[in-house]
C-alpha positions in Angstrom: 38.8 40.5 20.7 41.8 38.9 22.8 41.7 35.1 22.6 43.6 33.2 25.4 44.6 29.4 24.9 43.9 27.2 27.9 44.9 23.9 26.3 48.1 22.8 24.4 47.9 19.5 22.5 51.6 18.3 22.0 51.7 15.7 19.2 55.1 14.5 20.3 55.6 12.1 17.5 53.7 10.2 14.6 55.3 7.1 15.5 53.0 4.4 16.7 52.6 0.6 16.9 49.0 0.6 16.2 47.5 1.2 12.9 43.8 2.2 13.7 41.8 3.0 10.6 40.3 6.2 12.1 43.6 7.8 13.3 43.3 11.5 13.1 46.9 11.9 12.1 47.1 13.1 8.4 47.2 10.4 5.7 50.5 11.8 4.5 52.1 12.0 7.9 55.5 10.6 6.7 56.1 14.0 5.0 56.6 15.5 8.5 60.1 14.4 9.6 62.4 15.8 12.4 60.5 15.7 15.7 61.1 18.5 18.1 64.0 17.9 20.7 63.4 17.6 24.4 64.8 21.3 24.9 62.4 22.6 22.1 59.4 20.9 23.6 60.3 22.4 27.0 60.8 25.8 25.6 57.2 25.5 23.9 55.7 24.5 27.3 57.0 27.6 28.7 55.8 29.8 26.0 52.4 28.1 26.2 52.1 28.6 30.0 53.1 32.3 29.6 50.2 32.6 27.1 47.8 31.3 29.6 47.7 27.6 28.9 46.8 25.5 31.9 46.4 21.9 30.5 48.8 19.9 28.5 47.8 16.7 26.3 50.7 14.7 25.4 49.8 12.6 22.5 50.8 11.3 19.1 51.1 9.0 17.3 52.3 7.1 20.5 54.0 9.5 23.0 55.3 6.4 24.8 57.9 5.9 22.0 59.6 9.2 23.1 62.4 8.3 25.4 62.3 11.8 27.0 58.6 11.6 28.0 59.5 11.7 31.7 61.6 14.7 31.3 58.8 16.4 29.3 56.3 15.4 32.1 58.6 16.9 34.8 59.1 20.1 32.9 55.4 20.6 32.5 54.9 19.9 36.3 57.4 22.5 37.1 55.4 25.0 35.3 52.2 24.0 37.0 50.6 22.6 33.9 47.9 19.8 34.3 49.3 16.8 32.2 47.2 14.2 30.4 48.9 11.2 28.7 46.9 10.1 25.7 48.2 6.7 24.9 47.5 3.2 23.5 49.3 1.7 26.3 52.0 0.2 24.1 54.9 0.0 24.8 54.6 0.6 28.5 56.2 -1.2 31.5 55.0 -0.6 35.0 58.2 0.8 36.3 58.0 3.5 33.5 54.4 4.3 34.5 55.6 4.8 38.0 58.3 7.1 36.9 55.9 9.0 34.9 53.6 9.4 37.9 56.6 10.6 40.1 57.5 13.0 37.3 54.2 14.7 37.9 51.7 13.0 35.4 48.2 13.8 36.4 45.9 11.6 34.2 46.1 8.6 31.8 43.7 8.5 28.9 44.0 4.9 27.5 42.4 3.9 24.0 40.7 0.6 23.7 39.2 -0.3 20.3 36.6 -3.0 21.4 35.7 -5.2 24.3 37.0 -8.5 23.1 40.7 -9.3 22.1 40.3 -10.4 18.7 37.9 -7.6 17.6 40.0 -5.0 19.3 43.2 -6.2 17.7 41.7 -6.4 14.4 40.6 -2.7 14.4 44.0 -1.6 15.9 45.9 -3.7 13.3 48.2 -4.9 16.2 47.9 -7.4 19.0 47.4 -4.9 21.9 44.4 -5.7 23.9 45.8 -7.9 26.6 48.5 -5.3 27.2 45.9 -2.6 27.4 44.0 -4.4 30.1 47.2 -4.9 32.2 48.1 -1.2 31.7 44.5 -0.1 32.8 45.0 -2.0 36.1 48.5 -0.6 36.6 47.2 3.0 36.3 44.7 2.3 39.0 47.1 0.6 41.2 49.6 3.5 40.9 46.9 5.8 42.1 46.4 7.8 38.7 43.1 8.7 37.3 42.1 6.7 34.3 40.1 7.8 31.3 39.0 5.0 28.9 38.6 6.2 25.5 36.6 4.1 22.9 36.2 5.5 19.4 32.8 4.3 18.1 31.9 3.3 14.6 29.9 0.9 12.5 32.1 -2.3 13.8 31.7 -1.6 17.5 28.8 0.7 18.2 26.4 -2.2 18.9 28.6 -3.2 22.0 28.3 0.0 24.0 26.7 -1.7 26.8 29.6 -4.2 27.1 32.0 -1.2 26.8 30.4 0.3 29.9 30.6 -3.2 31.7 34.5 -3.2 30.8 34.9 0.3 32.2 33.2 -0.7 35.4 35.4 -3.8 35.8 38.4 -1.6 35.3 37.3 1.0 37.8 37.5 3.7 35.2 37.1 7.3 36.3 36.0 8.6 33.0 34.6 6.8 29.9 34.7 8.6 26.5 32.3 7.2 24.0 33.7 9.1 21.1 31.9 8.6 17.9 34.4 8.9 14.9 35.0 12.3 13.5 35.9 11.9 9.8 39.4 13.3 9.4 42.6 11.8 8.2 42.4 8.1 8.1 38.7 8.1 9.1 37.7 10.0 6.0 39.6 7.5 3.9 37.7 4.7 5.7 34.4 6.6 6.1 32.3 4.0 4.1 33.5 1.2 6.4 33.2 3.2 9.5 30.1 5.4 9.3 27.2 3.8 11.4 23.6 3.9 10.7 21.1 6.3 12.4 19.5 3.3 14.2 22.8 2.2 15.5 23.5 5.6 17.0 20.1 5.9 18.7 20.5 2.6 20.3 24.0 3.4 21.4 22.8 6.9 22.7 20.0 5.2 24.8 22.6 2.7 26.5 25.0 5.5 27.1 22.5 7.7 28.7 21.1 4.9 31.0 24.6 4.3 32.1 25.4 7.8 32.6 22.4 8.2 35.0 23.1 4.9 36.8 26.9 5.6 37.5 26.5 9.4 38.2 29.0 10.1 41.1 30.9 7.0 40.3 32.1 7.3 36.7 31.8 10.2 34.4 30.5 9.2 30.9 31.0 11.5 27.9 29.2 10.4 24.6 30.3 12.5 21.7 27.9 12.5 18.7 29.2 12.3 15.2 28.9 15.5 13.0 27.4 13.4 10.2 24.1 12.9 12.1 23.8 16.3 14.0 21.5 19.0 12.8 24.0 21.7 13.7 27.8 21.4 13.6 30.1 21.4 16.7 32.0 24.3 17.6 35.2 22.7 16.5 38.0 23.3 19.1 35.6 25.9 20.6 36.3 28.0 17.4 39.4 28.4 15.1 42.2 29.8 17.1 40.3 30.6 20.3 41.1 28.3 23.0 43.4 25.3 21.7 47.0 25.3 20.4 47.9 22.1 18.5 51.6 21.6 17.8 52.7 18.6 15.5 55.9 16.6 15.8 58.0 18.6 13.4 56.9 22.0 15.2 54.0 23.5 13.0 51.6 25.4 15.2 48.0 24.7 14.3 44.6 25.8 15.4 43.5 22.2 15.4 45.1 18.7 14.7 44.1 18.7 10.8 44.5 22.3 9.7 47.8 21.6 7.8 46.0 19.4 5.6 44.1 22.4 4.1 45.7 23.1 0.8 47.0 26.7 0.4 47.3 27.7 4.2 50.8 28.4 5.5 51.5 27.6 9.3 54.3 28.8 11.3 56.9 26.7 13.2 58.0 27.1 16.8 61.6 26.7 15.5 61.3 29.9 13.7 58.9 32.1 15.8 57.9 32.4 19.5 54.5 30.8 20.4 53.2 34.1 21.5 53.9 35.8 18.1 52.2 32.9 16.2 49.2 32.9 18.5 48.5 36.5 18.3 49.9 37.6 14.8 50.1 34.7 12.4 47.9 35.0 9.4 46.7 31.4 9.7 45.4 31.8 13.3 43.5 35.0 12.5 42.1 33.6 9.3 38.9 32.2 10.7 38.6 34.1 13.8 35.7 36.5 14.4 32.8 36.5 11.9 34.0 38.6 9.0 35.1 35.6 6.9 31.7 33.8 7.2 29.6 33.3 4.1 25.8 32.8 4.1 24.1 31.1 5.7 26.6 31.5 8.5 26.9 35.2 8.4 23.2 35.8 9.4 22.7 32.8 11.4 21.8 33.3 15.1 24.0 30.2 15.9 27.2 31.8 14.5 28.5 32.6 17.7 27.8 29.2 19.2 29.4 26.9 16.4 31.5 29.5 14.4 30.5 27.9 11.2 31.6 24.4 12.2 34.7 22.7 11.2 37.1 24.4 8.6 39.0 21.2 7.9 35.8 19.3 7.2 34.5 22.0 5.1 37.6 22.0 2.9 37.8 18.2 2.6 34.3 17.7 1.6 33.9 20.9 -0.6 37.3 22.0 -1.4 36.7 25.3 0.3 37.9 26.0 3.8 35.6 29.0 4.1 32.5 27.1 3.3 29.7 26.5 5.7 30.5 23.0 7.3 28.5 20.5 5.3 27.4 18.8 8.6 25.1 21.8 9.1 21.6 21.3 8.0 21.5 24.7 6.6 24.7 24.3 4.4 24.2 24.2 0.6 26.7 21.3 0.5 24.6 19.3 3.1 23.7 16.9 0.5 27.3 15.6 0.7 26.5 14.3 4.3 23.1 13.0 3.3 24.7 10.9 0.6 27.3 9.4 2.9 24.5 8.5 5.5 22.5 6.8 2.8 25.5 4.7 1.8 25.8 3.7 5.5 22.2 2.4 5.4 22.8 0.2 2.3 22.9 -3.5 3.1 25.9 -5.5 2.2 29.5 -6.0 3.3 32.0 -3.2 3.4 35.5 -3.2 1.9 38.5 -3.9 4.3 39.9 -1.1 6.4 42.8 0.9 4.8 45.0 0.7 7.6 47.4 3.5 8.9 50.6 2.6 6.9 54.4 2.1 8.0 55.2 4.4 10.8 59.0 4.9 10.4 61.2 3.3 7.8 63.7 2.0 10.6 60.9 0.9 12.8 58.0 -0.6 10.8 56.2 -1.4 14.1 56.7 1.9 15.6 58.8 1.1 18.5 
């Protein structure tokens, strides 16, 4: 079967002023040094477009710390790519936002950690809430669509109603209520972040009511967590099927966490063309199709729906990337998920967050 990518996720940098305890960047991200240059990224965009990519997510870390961001947006626009900037909003000035818009930026996705300044800044590990609110107003004033992304977890899940009110006040076009997925720093902080079943059910009811009420005015997406689902998600719509993820130093991945799987080797765009990596590299072909699947996946009627779930989650919970995702209720390792849920329901205080550490030796605040 011929697989065609339609989305390129460009992680431009791991530098970031925020220190979110659920950051999906790898815990050992400082091992990846030497960001791709402007020219290298522009070449990658061209190669991606030639493969069939139509949308480009510019993310990080914090992509705004790249001084060449305007040039990258302009290059993507020349190729006809739809560009989405995924940002904390820090550091951003209004004149730079205007320059990004004029360069061809199509959408801004702004992260907010909570609805109140003190709570939001505590989760972010950085005083950023006021700046975020200002940036949200700039985005709308400059005529750009605005997506508000709020990662949900134990500490803020009971305030989904207030999140919706904030989104309405900011005239948001799309609200992403994304329950934490437990990779990277989130897995390290799982006991502090994992909510209870009751919290999730209450939040779902609020989100669904808001979705119905605001239909036609605001799109609301509520992403459920794997840990409370009967079946796993089709992670990235299947390994190496639709998404290409490129990290700052040029490694090409099927998803953002694949390089944390011990024993797998991934190719670099500095060494090989993207076309060759996508079609012929061992890493991209490893979990395509169904021949790699163990039972119960191999005989499951859902195998062409969820593709066995998340390979990274399987590895980090079981030590075997080819195992059935433990989030699946049929997995022989599902007890690992059940044990985590049980701990989430236990009363008592949780330990402090393990915050994402220093960003760059020369720039401890990531600027």
